[in-house]
C-alpha positions in Angstrom: 0.0 0.0 0.0 1.2 3.5 -0.8 1.8 5.8 2.2 1.6 9.3 0.8 1.3 11.4 -2.4 5.0 11.3 -3.1 5.2 7.5 -2.9 2.2 7.4 -5.3 3.9 9.7 -7.8 7.1 7.6 -7.6 5.1 4.4 -8.2 3.3 6.0 -11.1 6.6 7.1 -12.7 8.1 3.7 -12.2 5.2 2.1 -14.0 5.5 4.6 -16.9 9.3 3.8 -17.2 8.7 0.1 -17.0 6.1 0.2 -19.8 8.3 2.1 -22.3 8.8 0.0 -25.4 12.5 0.5 -25.3 12.8 -0.7 -21.7 13.0 -4.5 -21.4 13.6 -6.6 -18.4 17.4 -6.6 -18.8 17.6 -2.9 -19.7 19.7 -0.6 -17.6 17.8 2.5 -16.6 19.4 5.5 -14.9 17.1 7.6 -12.8 18.4 10.9 -11.5 17.0 13.7 -9.5 18.5 16.7 -7.6 19.3 15.0 -4.2 18.9 11.3 -4.9 15.9 10.6 -2.6 13.3 10.2 -5.2 15.6 8.4 -7.7 16.3 5.7 -5.1 12.6 5.2 -4.4 11.8 5.0 -8.1 14.7 2.6 -8.7 13.5 0.3 -5.8 10.0 0.3 -7.3 11.4 -0.5 -10.8 13.2 -3.4 -9.3 10.1 -4.6 -7.5 8.1 -4.3 -10.8 10.7 -6.3 -12.7 10.0 -9.3 -10.4 6.3 -9.2 -10.9 4.8 -11.4 -13.7 3.5 -9.5 -16.7 
């Protein structure tokens, strides 16, 4: 379950990145932001999405 609005935004962005046609399961994706907090959260969500069945 998502805790707050920021976590919801991060999850939504991770789903959008995951569903890009160029991004496959073995693709390397670099997520950057100004201080690293959101990028780490998005990277964790992307990793979690990669383990889910399609």
